[in-house]
DSSP file (Angstrom, degrees, kcal/mol; ACC not computed):
  #  RESIDUE AA STRUCTURE BP1 BP2  ACC     N-H-->O    O-->H-N    N-H-->O    O-->H-N    TCO  KAPPA ALPHA  PHI   PSI    X-CA   Y-CA   Z-CA
    1    1 A M    >>        0   0    0      0, 0.0     4,-1.4     0, 0.0     3,-0.6   0.000 360.0 360.0 360.0 -33.3  132.2   90.2   75.0
    2    2 A P  H 3>  +     0   0    0      0, 0.0     4,-1.8     0, 0.0     5,-0.1   0.851 360.0  60.2 -60.5 -30.8  133.1   87.7   77.8
    3    3 A N  H 3> S+     0   0    0      1,-0.2     4,-1.9     2,-0.2     5,-0.2   0.884 101.4  54.1 -63.3 -38.7  136.5   89.5   78.2
    4    4 A F  H <> S+     0   0    0     -3,-0.6     4,-2.1     1,-0.2    -1,-0.2   0.915 108.2  48.3 -60.8 -44.8  134.6   92.7   79.1
    5    5 A Y  H  X S+     0   0    0     -4,-1.4     4,-2.3     1,-0.2    -1,-0.2   0.844 108.0  54.7 -68.1 -32.6  132.6   91.0   81.9
    6    6 A A  H  X S+     0   0    0     -4,-1.8     4,-2.0     2,-0.2    -1,-0.2   0.909 110.0  46.7 -66.3 -41.3  135.8   89.4   83.3
    7    7 A R  H  X S+     0   0    0     -4,-1.9     4,-2.4     2,-0.2    -2,-0.2   0.890 110.5  53.2 -66.0 -38.2  137.4   92.9   83.6
    8    8 A R  H  X S+     0   0    0     -4,-2.1     4,-1.9     1,-0.2    -2,-0.2   0.921 109.4  47.8 -63.7 -44.7  134.2   94.3   85.2
    9    9 A R  H  X S+     0   0    0     -4,-2.3     4,-1.7     1,-0.2    -1,-0.2   0.898 111.4  51.6 -63.6 -39.4  134.2   91.6   87.8
   10   10 A L  H  X S+     0   0    0     -4,-2.0     4,-2.0     1,-0.2    -2,-0.2   0.911 110.3  47.7 -64.6 -42.2  137.8   92.1   88.6
   11   11 A S  H  X S+     0   0    0     -4,-2.4     4,-1.1     1,-0.2    -1,-0.2   0.840 108.5  54.8 -68.7 -31.5  137.4   95.8   89.0
   12   12 A V  H  < S+     0   0    0     -4,-1.9    -1,-0.2    -5,-0.2    -2,-0.2   0.872 113.9  41.8 -68.6 -36.3  134.4   95.3   91.3
   13   13 A L  H  X S+     0   0    0     -4,-1.7     4,-1.7     1,-0.2    -2,-0.2   0.790 104.8  65.0 -79.6 -28.6  136.5   93.1   93.5
   14   14 A A  H  X S+     0   0    0     -4,-2.0     4,-2.4     1,-0.2     5,-0.2   0.853  95.1  58.1 -67.0 -34.2  139.6   95.2   93.5
   15   15 A G  H  X S+     0   0    0     -4,-1.1     4,-2.2     2,-0.2    -1,-0.2   0.966 110.0  39.5 -61.7 -56.5  138.1   98.2   95.3
   16   16 A P  H  > S+     0   0    0      0, 0.0     4,-2.4     0, 0.0    -1,-0.2   0.863 115.7  53.1 -64.1 -33.9  137.0   96.4   98.5
   17   17 A V  H  X S+     0   0    0     -4,-1.7     4,-2.2     2,-0.2    -2,-0.2   0.935 111.1  45.6 -66.9 -43.5  140.2   94.4   98.6
   18   18 A A  H  X S+     0   0    0     -4,-2.4     4,-2.1     2,-0.2    -1,-0.2   0.900 113.4  50.1 -65.6 -39.6  142.4   97.5   98.3
   19   19 A T  H  X S+     0   0    0     -4,-2.2     4,-2.1    -5,-0.2    -2,-0.2   0.914 110.4  49.7 -65.5 -42.4  140.3   99.3  100.9
   20   20 A T  H  X S+     0   0    0     -4,-2.4     4,-1.6     1,-0.2    -2,-0.2   0.914 111.2  49.3 -62.3 -42.8  140.6   96.4  103.3
   21   21 A A  H  X S+     0   0    0     -4,-2.2     4,-0.6     1,-0.2    -1,-0.2   0.882 109.8  52.9 -63.5 -37.9  144.3   96.2  102.9
   22   22 A L  H  < S+     0   0    0     -4,-2.1     3,-0.5     1,-0.2    -2,-0.2   0.923 115.2  37.6 -65.1 -44.8  144.7   99.9  103.5
   23   23 A F  H  < S+     0   0    0     -4,-2.1    -1,-0.2     1,-0.2    -2,-0.2   0.643 116.4  51.2 -86.1 -13.6  142.8   99.9  106.8
   24   24 A N  H  < S+     0   0    0     -4,-1.6    -1,-0.2    -5,-0.2    -2,-0.2   0.401  84.6 108.3-101.1   2.5  144.1   96.6  108.1
   25   25 A S  S  < S-     0   0    0     -4,-0.6    -3,-0.0    -3,-0.5    -4,-0.0  -0.442  81.6 -93.0 -77.8 154.5  147.8   97.4  107.6
   26   26 A P        -     0   0    0      0, 0.0     2,-0.2     0, 0.0    -1,-0.1  -0.316  42.8-113.0 -66.1 149.2  150.0   98.1  110.6
   27   27 A T        -     0   0    0      1,-0.1     2,-0.2    -3,-0.1    -3,-0.0  -0.489  32.4-103.0 -81.0 153.6  150.4  101.7  111.6
   28   28 A A        +     0   0    0     -2,-0.2     2,-0.3     2,-0.0    -1,-0.1  -0.523  44.5 178.2 -75.2 141.6  153.7  103.5  111.3
   29   29 A S        -     0   0    0     -2,-0.2     2,-0.3    -3,-0.0     0, 0.0  -0.997  12.3-167.5-145.2 147.4  155.6  103.9  114.5
   30   30 A A        -     0   0    0     -2,-0.3     2,-0.2     3,-0.0    -2,-0.0  -0.970  29.2-107.4-134.4 150.4  159.0  105.3  115.5
   31   31 A A        -     0   0    0     -2,-0.3     3,-0.1     1,-0.1    -2,-0.0  -0.481  40.2-108.0 -75.4 146.3  161.0  105.1  118.6
   32   32 A L        -     0   0    0     -2,-0.2    -1,-0.1     1,-0.1     2,-0.1  -0.411  39.4-101.9 -70.0 148.0  161.2  108.3  120.7
   33   33 A P        -     0   0    0      0, 0.0    -1,-0.1     0, 0.0    -3,-0.0  -0.386  40.2-102.0 -69.4 152.4  164.5  110.1  120.7
   34   34 A T        -     0   0    0      1,-0.1     2,-0.0    -3,-0.1    -3,-0.0  -0.568  41.7-113.6 -74.3 135.2  166.7  109.6  123.7
   35   35 A P        -     0   0    0      0, 0.0     2,-0.2     0, 0.0    -1,-0.1  -0.344  26.8-129.5 -69.1 149.5  166.5  112.6  126.1
   36   36 A I        -     0   0    0      1,-0.1     5,-0.0     2,-0.0     2,-0.0  -0.562  32.2 -88.1 -94.7 163.5  169.6  114.7  126.5
   37   37 A A     >  -     0   0    0     -2,-0.2     4,-2.1     1,-0.1     3,-0.2  -0.313  33.0-119.0 -68.0 153.5  171.1  115.7  129.8
   38   38 A G  H  > S+     0   0    0      1,-0.2     4,-2.5     2,-0.2     5,-0.2   0.872 114.2  55.1 -61.8 -37.9  169.8  118.9  131.5
   39   39 A S  H  > S+     0   0    0      1,-0.2     4,-1.9     2,-0.2    -1,-0.2   0.875 107.4  49.9 -64.5 -36.5  173.3  120.5  131.4
   40   40 A T  H  > S+     0   0    0      2,-0.2     4,-2.3     1,-0.2    -1,-0.2   0.914 110.5  49.7 -67.2 -42.9  173.5  119.9  127.6
   41   41 A A  H  X S+     0   0    0     -4,-2.1     4,-2.4     1,-0.2    -2,-0.2   0.913 110.7  49.4 -62.5 -43.2  170.0  121.5  127.1
   42   42 A R  H  X S+     0   0    0     -4,-2.5     4,-2.2     2,-0.2    -1,-0.2   0.871 109.7  52.7 -64.4 -35.7  171.0  124.5  129.2
   43   43 A S  H  X S+     0   0    0     -4,-1.9     4,-1.0     2,-0.2    -2,-0.2   0.922 110.4  47.0 -63.6 -45.3  174.2  124.8  127.1
   44   44 A Y  H >X S+     0   0    0     -4,-2.3     3,-0.5     1,-0.2     4,-0.5   0.902 112.2  50.4 -62.8 -41.4  172.2  124.8  123.9
   45   45 A L  H >< S+     0   0    0     -4,-2.4     3,-1.1     1,-0.2    -1,-0.2   0.868 104.7  57.1 -67.6 -36.4  169.7  127.4  125.3
   46   46 A S  H 3< S+     0   0    0     -4,-2.2    -1,-0.2     1,-0.2    -2,-0.2   0.771 101.8  57.7 -67.4 -22.6  172.5  129.7  126.4
   47   47 A R  H << S+     0   0    0     -4,-1.0    -1,-0.2    -3,-0.5    -2,-0.2   0.640  84.2 103.2 -80.2 -15.1  173.8  129.8  122.8
   48   48 A L    <<  -     0   0    0     -3,-1.1     2,-0.3    -4,-0.5    -3,-0.0  -0.412  57.7-156.1 -69.9 142.9  170.5  131.1  121.4
   49   49 A T        -     0   0    0     -2,-0.1     2,-0.5     0, 0.0    -2,-0.1  -0.892  12.3-127.8-117.5 152.6  170.3  134.7  120.5
   50   50 A Q        -     0   0    0     -2,-0.3    -2,-0.0     2,-0.0     0, 0.0  -0.849  21.0-139.8-100.2 128.8  167.3  136.9  120.2
   51   51 A S              0   0    0     -2,-0.5     0, 0.0     1,-0.1     0, 0.0  -0.633 360.0 360.0 -87.4 148.4  166.9  138.8  117.0
   52   52 A P              0   0    0      0, 0.0    -1,-0.1     0, 0.0    -2,-0.0   0.479 360.0 360.0 -67.6 360.0  165.6  142.4  117.2
């Protein structure tokens, strides 16, 4: 029987520990893409075609 109680105590502690780790972890972040030149953007836009 003592083994059952040890598992129970472990499961009771695992929930709050996992929740704390989840909410205190750093957020994901990514660098913004570098902007392209206006002439390049206009060139890309001129290549687009409109479908009927």
